[in-house]
N, C-alpha and C positions, 0 to 999 in steps of 0.2 A: 389559806385565805384566798389564794389566787382563783380558786374554782368559782367564787361568787361574783367575779367582776363583770361589769358591762352588760347588765340586763336592761339598759336604757335604750336599746335599739328601737324597740316598739314606740317609744315616745317620739323619736325623730321621724319615723315612718308615718305615724298617725298625723303628726303635725304637718308633714309635707303633703299629705293626702287631702287637699282642700276639697270640699263637697263638689260633686259633679256639676251641680247647677251654677256654681260660681264661675266656671269656665276660665279661671285664672286671670287673664288680662282684662276681662270684661267687668268693669266696676258697676255697682248697682246705681240705678237712677234714683232720683229723690223720692223718698217714701217707700221704696221697695226694699225687700230684705229676704234673707234666708236664715233658717235656724235649724239646729240639729242637736238632738239628745242621742248620744252614742255610747255603746259598750264595746270596748276594744280589749283584745287579749293576745298574749303570746306565751307559749309554754315551750321550753327548750332544754335539751340536755347537751347542746353543743354550742360553741361560739368560735368566731374568727379571732385568732390570737393577734398580738401586735405585729406579727410577721405575716399575717394573712392566711395562715393555715387553720384548718378546722380541728378543734380539740374537744374532747369530752369534758363535761362539767356536771356537777350535781344539778338535778332538774330544778329550774327556776321558773317562776311565773310572774307576769305583770298583768293586772286587770284594771282598766281605767274606765270610769264612768264620767262622761264629760258633756259640757254644753259648748256649742259653737254657734256664733251668730255674726251676720254682716248686715249692715243697713246703710242705705243711701242718704246722706245728709243733703246732698245737692246733686246736680247732674254730672258733677266731676268728683266729688268727695265721698268716699265710702269708709265707714269704720267697721272693725271686726274684732272679735275676741274669742279666745279658746280657753275654757276654764275646766280643768280636770278636778272636779270637786270631790271625787272619791277615788283614791289611788291605792290599790292593794298589791303588795309584794309578797311572794311566798318562796321559800326554799324547802324542798322536800326532805323529809327524814331519810337517812340512808342506812341500810343494813349491809353488813359485809359477809360475803359468802364463806370466807375462810376463817372467820372469827365470830364470836357472839356479840361483838361490839355493835352498838347502834349510835350513829351520829345524829343528834337532834336537828329537826328542821327549825324554821323561823318564819315569822310573818310580821307585817306591819300594815296599818291602814291610816291614811293621812290625806291631806290636801296636796295638790301637785303644783309645780311651776306653771305659771299662767302667762299667756301671750295676749297682747293687745296690738292692733295694727291700724294704720290709716293708709288709704290708697287714693291716688290722684290720677284722674284720667287726662292724659296729655293730648291724645289725638284719637279721633274717631272719624275716619274718612273712607266711605264705601265699605268694603269688607274688612278693612284694616283697623286695628285698635292698638294703642300704645299707652301704657300706664306705668306708674312707679309706686312703690309702697315702702313703708317703714314699719317693721315689726319690733316690738320691745318685749323681751322675755323677762318676766318678773320673777325673782327668786323667792317664791312663796312656799315652796315645798320643804319637806323634811330632809335633812342631810345625814341623819344618823338614827334611823328607825330600827325597830325590832330589838329582841334581846341581845343580839350580836352587835348591834349598832352599824351594820353594814348595808342595811336596806334603805334606799333613798327614793323620795319622790321629787327631788330637786338637787341641783349641784351647788347652790349658793352663789352663783355668778349671774351677772346681768348681761343679757344679749341685746345687741342692736343690729338687726338684719335689714339692710337696704337692698331692694330688688328692683329690677326693670323688667316689665312684662310686655310681651307682644303677642298678638293673636290675629287669626284670619278666619272669617266665616265663608263657607262655600255656598251660602244661601243663593238660590232656593233649594239646593241640595242640603240635606239635613246633617251636614258635617261641619266640624270646626277643628282647628289646630292652634296650639298656643305653646309658648315657652317662656322661660325666665332665666335671668342670671343675677346672682346676688353676692354680697359680701357681709359676713357676720363677724362683728367685733365682739369679743368676749372679755370680761373682766376677771379679776382674781387670778391673773397670770395663766389663764387657759389660752390655748392656741386659737388664733383667728381662723376663719373658714371661708372658702369660696363654695358657692352652691349653684347648681344648674338643674333645670327641669324642663320637661316637655310633656305634652299630652295631645291625644287625638280623641275626638268624641263624636257620637252620633245620637240623634234624636229620632226615636221611632214613634210616629204619631205625635201627639202633644203631651204624652204622659211618661214615656220611658226614655231614660238617658243611660248611655254606656260610655265609659271613659277608660282609656289605657294611659297610665302615667309612668313616667320615668323620672327619678330624682337621684342626684349625685351630690355628695358632700365630700370635700377634700380639705384636710387640715393643712395649714401653712407651717405647722411644726415650729411656731415661734413663741410658745409659752412654756413655762417651767413647772406648771402644775403636774402632779404625779400622773403618769399614764398607767401605773399598776395599782391604783387605788381600788378598793372594793366599793361596791355600791352600783347604782344603775347609770350614772353619768360619768363618762371617762373623758379625759383630755385626749386629743389626737384621734378621735373617732372618725372613721371614714366608711362610706358604703356607696354602692350603686344599687338602687332598688327599682323594682318594676312590678306592676300589677294592675288589676281592673277594679273599677268601682261602678256599681249599678244602682240606679235609683228609679223608683216608680212614684209619680206624684198624681194623686187624684184631682179631679176638677175643683174640689174645695180647697186645694192648696196643701193638704196633708199628704204624707207619703212615707215610704220606707226606703232604706238603702243598705247595701252590703259591699264590703271591700276586702281585698286580700293583697298583701304586699310582702315580698320577700327580697332578700339580698342576693344579687348576682355575684358580688364579691364584697369584702369588707375587712375592717381592722378594728379590733376592740368592740365587736358587736355580736349579738346572738346570731346563730346560723339557722334560724327557723322563721317561718312566715308569721306575720301579724294579721289578725282577722278582726273585722269590725262590722257591727250591725247598728242601725240607727233609725230613729223616728224623726222625720223632717217636716218643716213647714215652709212653704214658699209664699212670701207676702208679695202679692202683685198689685 
């Protein structure tokens, strides 16, 4: 059973990869918004063990079709939501070279754990911005999918992630930089987490956006939920991820995006990159 564990790395990476146009600390002004329909995937035959070493596993895949949106309620308040409405897990069939035995694969298709968030703009002075946000992770996903019962699109626990964001615009130069620090309270005896992130971005013309993102998740190791459970969400999951996101938005507000994120190190996570493509709409 151990070979199936922790294929949930892609979920955390994708959730941490906010759309490039949101620029992290910059909340939306009243009536403005950003929306994204995305397809994200990770396929891996290796994972970082609880000790942080890379081990071979049976090839597993996670494929998520999701909707993301953020909208400015006022010049200080922004609401956002991430809805993975089609969450597909797969485990490949395995044939053994030294015997005729075949180990069957497995699959599941379901709705995933959903995030809703609200962000408040504390300060906007010159090139500096400061904001805070509260993200609620709703346990709407399946906790025992597939024939084996080990495939999950959710972990059954309720997250409350409080973050502080800061950003700086180098305008009139087309660059920006931002970062955040946060604390994630988890229920069902899962360990709480501290999270950190940073990004640097550039705008080319008025249509092309490129961002490099860094995200760090560290477990406080204060929960008793099993760390060796099968499925895609594990207790005491940790990683440092890094990668680019590129977006091109046409003058009518519609556009496309692509992203790739991988783990520089980790614990209880897949050791393969996650890829995402999307259709975006920038409501100005």
